C-alpha positions as CSV (number, residue, x, y, z in Angstrom):
1,M,-7.7,-209.8,-48.5
2,E,-10.5,-211.0,-46.3
3,H,-11.3,-209.8,-42.7
4,F,-14.2,-211.2,-40.7
5,G,-15.4,-212.9,-43.9
6,L,-15.5,-209.7,-45.9
7,R,-13.2,-208.7,-48.7
8,L,-11.2,-205.6,-48.0
9,N,-10.6,-203.1,-50.9
10,R,-7.1,-201.7,-51.3
11,R,-6.5,-198.5,-49.4
12,K,-3.8,-196.0,-50.1
13,E,-3.5,-195.5,-46.3
14,G,-3.3,-199.2,-45.6
15,H,-5.5,-201.2,-43.2
16,F,-3.8,-200.3,-39.9
17,L,-3.7,-197.0,-38.0
18,T,-0.3,-195.4,-38.2
19,K,0.9,-191.9,-37.2
20,E,1.6,-191.2,-40.9
21,N,-1.9,-191.9,-42.1
22,Y,-3.7,-190.4,-39.1
23,A,-4.3,-186.8,-40.2
24,R,-4.9,-185.3,-43.6
25,I,-4.9,-181.6,-43.8
26,N,-8.1,-180.3,-45.3
27,K,-9.0,-176.6,-45.4
28,R,-12.7,-177.3,-46.1
29,S,-14.8,-177.1,-42.9
30,S,-17.0,-180.2,-42.1
31,L,-18.6,-178.3,-39.2
32,I,-20.0,-175.2,-40.8
33,K,-21.7,-175.1,-44.1
34,D,-22.4,-171.4,-44.2
35,Q,-21.4,-168.8,-41.6
36,F,-24.2,-166.6,-42.8
37,D,-26.9,-168.7,-41.2
38,D,-25.1,-168.6,-37.8
39,F,-24.5,-164.9,-38.1
40,V,-28.2,-164.2,-38.8
41,L,-30.0,-166.8,-36.6
42,F,-28.2,-165.7,-33.5
43,D,-28.2,-162.0,-34.2
44,K,-24.5,-162.0,-34.0
45,H,-24.4,-158.7,-35.8
46,K,-25.7,-157.1,-32.6
47,K,-22.9,-158.5,-30.5
48,L,-19.8,-158.1,-32.7
49,P,-17.7,-155.1,-33.6
50,N,-19.6,-152.9,-36.0
51,E,-16.6,-152.6,-38.3
52,W,-16.5,-156.4,-38.7
53,S,-20.2,-156.8,-39.3
54,I,-20.3,-154.0,-41.9
55,W,-17.2,-155.5,-43.6
56,Y,-18.6,-159.0,-43.5
57,L,-22.0,-158.0,-44.8
58,S,-20.5,-155.7,-47.5
59,K,-18.4,-158.6,-48.8
60,L,-21.4,-160.9,-48.7
61,L,-23.4,-158.5,-50.7
62,F,-20.7,-158.3,-53.3
63,H,-20.5,-162.1,-53.4
64,Y,-24.2,-162.6,-54.0
65,E,-24.5,-159.7,-56.5
66,E,-21.7,-161.1,-58.5
67,I,-23.9,-164.1,-59.2
68,E,-25.7,-163.5,-62.5
69,S,-29.3,-162.6,-61.7
70,K,-30.6,-165.4,-63.9
71,K,-28.6,-168.0,-62.0
72,R,-29.4,-166.7,-58.5
73,N,-31.7,-168.9,-56.5
74,K,-34.5,-167.6,-54.3
75,L,-32.4,-168.0,-51.1
76,E,-29.6,-165.9,-52.6
77,Q,-32.0,-163.2,-53.7
78,K,-33.5,-163.1,-50.2
79,R,-30.1,-162.8,-48.7
80,I,-29.3,-159.8,-50.8
81,L,-32.4,-158.0,-49.6
82,F,-31.7,-159.0,-46.0
83,I,-28.1,-157.8,-46.1
84,K,-29.1,-154.5,-47.7
85,D,-31.7,-154.0,-45.0
86,L,-29.1,-154.6,-42.3
87,L,-26.5,-152.3,-43.9
88,F,-28.8,-149.4,-44.7
89,N,-31.4,-149.5,-41.8
90,Y,-29.5,-151.1,-38.9
91,F,-26.0,-149.9,-39.4
92,H,-27.0,-146.8,-41.5
93,T,-24.2,-147.4,-43.9
94,T,-24.0,-145.4,-47.1
95,E,-23.3,-146.8,-50.6
96,E,-19.9,-145.2,-50.6
97,E,-19.0,-146.8,-47.2
98,I,-20.1,-150.2,-48.5
99,Q,-17.9,-149.9,-51.5
100,N,-14.9,-148.9,-49.4
101,Y,-15.4,-151.9,-47.1
102,Q,-15.7,-154.2,-50.2
103,K,-12.2,-153.1,-51.2
104,M,-10.7,-154.2,-47.9
105,N,-9.2,-157.6,-47.5
106,F,-9.1,-159.6,-44.2
107,D,-5.8,-158.1,-43.0
108,D,-7.2,-154.6,-43.6
109,I,-10.3,-155.3,-41.4
110,I,-8.1,-156.9,-38.7
111,K,-5.9,-153.8,-38.5
112,L,-9.1,-151.7,-38.2
113,L,-10.3,-153.9,-35.4
114,D,-7.0,-153.7,-33.6
115,E,-7.0,-150.0,-33.7
116,N,-10.6,-149.4,-32.5
117,Q,-11.4,-152.2,-30.1
118,T,-10.5,-153.2,-26.6
119,N,-9.4,-156.6,-25.1
120,E,-13.0,-157.9,-25.0
121,Y,-12.7,-158.7,-28.8
122,K,-9.4,-160.6,-28.5
123,E,-11.3,-164.0,-28.4
124,F,-13.4,-163.0,-31.3
125,I,-10.4,-162.0,-33.4
126,T,-8.7,-165.3,-32.6
127,H,-11.8,-167.1,-33.7
128,I,-12.2,-165.4,-37.1
129,H,-8.5,-166.0,-37.8
130,M,-9.5,-169.7,-38.2
131,Y,-11.1,-169.0,-41.6
132,D,-9.8,-167.9,-45.0
133,W,-12.2,-165.1,-45.6
134,D,-10.3,-163.7,-48.6
135,Y,-10.8,-167.1,-50.4
136,D,-14.4,-167.7,-49.3
137,I,-16.4,-165.0,-47.5
138,L,-19.0,-167.7,-46.6
139,G,-16.4,-169.0,-44.1
140,R,-16.4,-172.6,-45.3
141,Y,-12.6,-172.9,-45.5
142,Y,-9.9,-172.7,-42.8
143,S,-6.8,-170.5,-43.0
144,D,-3.4,-172.0,-43.6
145,S,-2.2,-170.9,-40.2
146,W,-5.1,-172.6,-38.5
147,C,-4.5,-175.8,-40.4
148,Q,-0.9,-175.8,-39.5
149,K,-1.7,-175.3,-35.8
150,Q,-4.4,-178.0,-35.9
151,F,-2.0,-180.4,-37.4
152,V,0.6,-179.9,-34.7
153,D,-2.2,-180.2,-32.0
154,V,-3.6,-183.4,-33.6
155,M,-0.2,-185.0,-33.8
156,E,0.6,-184.2,-30.1
157,N,-2.8,-185.6,-29.1
158,F,-2.1,-188.8,-31.1
159,D,1.2,-189.2,-29.3
160,L,-0.5,-188.6,-25.9
161,N,-3.1,-191.3,-26.7
162,M,-0.4,-193.8,-27.7
163,E,1.4,-193.2,-24.4
164,F,-1.9,-193.6,-22.6
165,F,-2.5,-197.0,-24.3
166,K,1.0,-198.2,-23.3
167,Q,0.1,-197.7,-19.6
168,L,-3.0,-200.0,-19.9
169,D,-2.9,-203.6,-18.6
170,H,-4.0,-206.2,-21.2
171,K,-5.0,-208.7,-18.5
172,E,-7.3,-206.2,-16.9
173,F,-8.7,-205.3,-20.3
174,E,-9.4,-209.0,-21.0
175,N,-10.9,-209.6,-17.6
176,E,-13.4,-206.8,-18.2
177,I,-14.4,-208.3,-21.5
178,K,-14.9,-211.7,-19.9
179,T,-16.9,-210.2,-17.0
180,F,-19.1,-208.4,-19.6
181,Q,-19.7,-211.7,-21.5
182,K,-20.8,-213.4,-18.3
183,K,-23.2,-210.6,-17.5
184,N,-24.4,-210.3,-21.1
185,P,-24.5,-213.9,-22.6
186,H,-26.6,-212.7,-25.5
187,F,-23.5,-211.1,-26.9
188,I,-21.7,-213.6,-29.1
189,E,-18.3,-213.4,-30.7
190,I,-18.4,-213.7,-34.5
191,S,-15.9,-214.5,-37.2
192,D,-18.0,-213.9,-40.3
193,L,-19.6,-210.4,-40.5
194,G,-21.2,-211.3,-43.8
195,H,-24.1,-213.1,-42.0
196,Y,-25.0,-209.9,-40.1
197,L,-24.8,-207.1,-42.7
198,E,-28.4,-206.1,-42.3
199,S,-29.1,-207.4,-38.8
200,P,-30.2,-204.9,-36.2
201,G,-28.7,-204.8,-32.7
202,Y,-25.6,-203.9,-30.7
203,Y,-22.0,-204.5,-31.5
204,I,-18.6,-204.3,-29.8
205,M,-15.5,-203.9,-31.8
206,V,-12.3,-204.8,-30.0
207,I,-8.8,-203.4,-30.8
208,D,-6.5,-205.6,-28.7
209,Q,-3.3,-203.8,-29.7
210,Y,-4.4,-200.6,-28.0
211,K,-6.7,-202.2,-25.3
212,Q,-9.7,-200.3,-26.6
213,L,-13.2,-201.2,-27.6
214,Y,-16.1,-199.4,-29.2
215,I,-19.8,-200.1,-28.5
216,G,-22.4,-199.2,-31.1
217,T,-25.9,-199.9,-32.2
218,S,-27.5,-200.0,-35.6
219,S,-30.4,-201.3,-37.6
220,Q,-27.8,-202.8,-40.0
221,M,-24.8,-203.8,-37.8
222,G,-22.5,-205.3,-40.5
223,I,-23.0,-202.3,-42.8
224,R,-22.3,-199.9,-39.9
225,I,-19.1,-201.8,-39.0
226,K,-17.9,-201.6,-42.6
227,A,-18.6,-197.9,-42.5
228,H,-16.3,-197.5,-39.5
229,W,-13.6,-199.3,-41.4
230,N,-14.0,-197.2,-44.6
231,A,-14.4,-193.9,-42.9
232,I,-11.9,-191.0,-43.0
233,K,-12.4,-188.7,-40.0
234,P,-12.5,-185.0,-41.2
235,F,-9.4,-183.1,-40.2
236,D,-11.3,-180.5,-38.1
237,R,-13.0,-183.3,-36.1
238,L,-9.9,-185.2,-35.0
239,L,-9.9,-183.2,-31.7
240,F,-13.1,-183.4,-29.8
241,P,-13.9,-180.8,-28.7
242,M,-11.8,-178.7,-31.0
243,G,-8.5,-177.7,-29.4
244,S,-8.7,-180.3,-26.6
245,V,-5.2,-181.6,-27.1
246,D,-4.8,-183.1,-23.6
247,Q,-8.2,-184.8,-23.3
248,S,-9.5,-185.8,-26.8
249,I,-10.0,-189.5,-27.4
250,I,-8.8,-190.8,-30.8
251,P,-12.0,-191.0,-33.0
252,F,-12.8,-194.6,-33.6
253,D,-13.3,-194.1,-37.3
254,S,-9.6,-193.3,-37.5
255,Y,-8.7,-197.0,-36.8
256,R,-8.5,-199.2,-39.8
257,A,-10.1,-202.5,-40.5
258,L,-7.2,-204.8,-39.5
259,D,-7.0,-202.9,-36.1
260,T,-10.2,-204.7,-35.2
261,T,-9.3,-208.1,-33.8
262,R,-12.6,-209.2,-32.3
263,I,-16.3,-208.5,-32.8
264,F,-19.2,-209.3,-30.5
265,I,-22.8,-208.8,-31.5
266,Y,-26.2,-208.9,-29.9
267,E,-29.0,-209.2,-32.4
268,T,-32.2,-207.4,-31.4
269,K,-34.7,-205.0,-32.9
270,D,-34.7,-202.9,-29.7
271,T,-31.8,-200.7,-30.8
272,F,-30.5,-197.4,-29.3
273,H,-32.1,-198.0,-25.9
274,V,-29.3,-199.6,-23.8
275,E,-26.2,-198.4,-25.6
276,D,-25.1,-196.2,-22.7
277,E,-25.8,-198.9,-20.1
278,L,-23.4,-201.2,-22.1
279,I,-20.7,-198.6,-22.4
280,N,-20.8,-198.0,-18.6
281,Q,-20.1,-201.6,-17.9
282,F,-16.5,-201.0,-18.9
283,S,-13.8,-198.8,-17.4
284,P,-13.7,-195.5,-19.3
285,K,-10.0,-196.0,-20.0
286,F,-10.8,-199.0,-22.2
287,V,-13.7,-197.3,-24.1
288,A,-13.0,-195.6,-27.4
289,N,-16.5,-194.0,-27.7
290,R,-16.3,-190.2,-27.7
291,M,-20.0,-189.8,-26.9
292,A,-22.3,-191.4,-24.4
293,G,-24.8,-193.9,-25.9
294,G,-28.2,-192.8,-27.3
295,I,-29.5,-190.2,-29.7
296,P,-28.7,-186.5,-28.7
297,K,-31.8,-184.4,-28.1
298,G,-30.4,-181.1,-29.2
299,L,-27.0,-179.3,-28.9
300,L,-27.0,-178.8,-25.2
301,H,-27.8,-182.5,-24.6
302,A,-25.1,-183.5,-27.1
303,I,-22.5,-181.4,-25.1
304,T,-23.4,-183.3,-21.9
305,M,-22.8,-186.6,-23.8
306,M,-19.2,-185.8,-24.7
307,K,-16.5,-188.0,-23.3
308,S,-12.8,-187.2,-22.7
309,R,-9.8,-188.7,-20.8
310,K,-6.9,-187.1,-19.0
311,L,-3.9,-187.7,-21.2
312,K,-1.3,-185.5,-19.4
313,D,-0.6,-184.9,-15.8
314,D,-1.0,-181.3,-14.5
315,D,2.3,-179.5,-14.1
């Protein structure tokens, strides 16, 4: 099968977005590679319940010491020394106490926290329930309960977006595209993407069925567009930000190749400079971008670039 002059490989999920192929439950986190770095870099051990920090560090110590010394890398060895320093010199924990904490599972430490802490730690306890600590103390896997809730939320968000699309007017959508073309004649509609695989510039992918479009920029436009078609959005990134059921825009990489009905491109070496200006020429309701155009300059800047839409009326 060919699409815009390119051969499409067979995909188990098919080449159109459907509710059935939208979400794949995956316990592996795509957002956090190692909770230890976050714990240390932000001095979280100074802000969290002592019982949790001691349990977490004791379990980490056991995890790293279980690795055969010959197979331990330098980073893992440094972590052992750092953890011991925290446990013995900051928390003044004894060897016996460390061993007792190492015998405790996640449910045990939660019971201890519930007994000893006040309401100020409720949010923290809710957060740590996201992860399967008994399976992986590094916090790289989500709990089954979190995955089940995420799936329900993702499916509700999908339905809300589909209802949102139904309310959009296709004539208005088409008029905005025509107005954009008149204002930006350097954008041309193409039928064969193969001629532009390594061309730099800006591109617009149009999904007429849902009255949505996506504006991007790349030093290799055709290859980047193919990457959109072949991508599978990680399960924990389907809502953006996480938990935003009523406002999260469907990630563009969740659409399949045959959902794209038109492509417009503007060849130029001056990439990444006017992406946001192009995005802002369309009504937000028609734009599938979840971020403003441009390259984020740090986490705080990235947060300000996030886009959302109101999918449900306030009760």
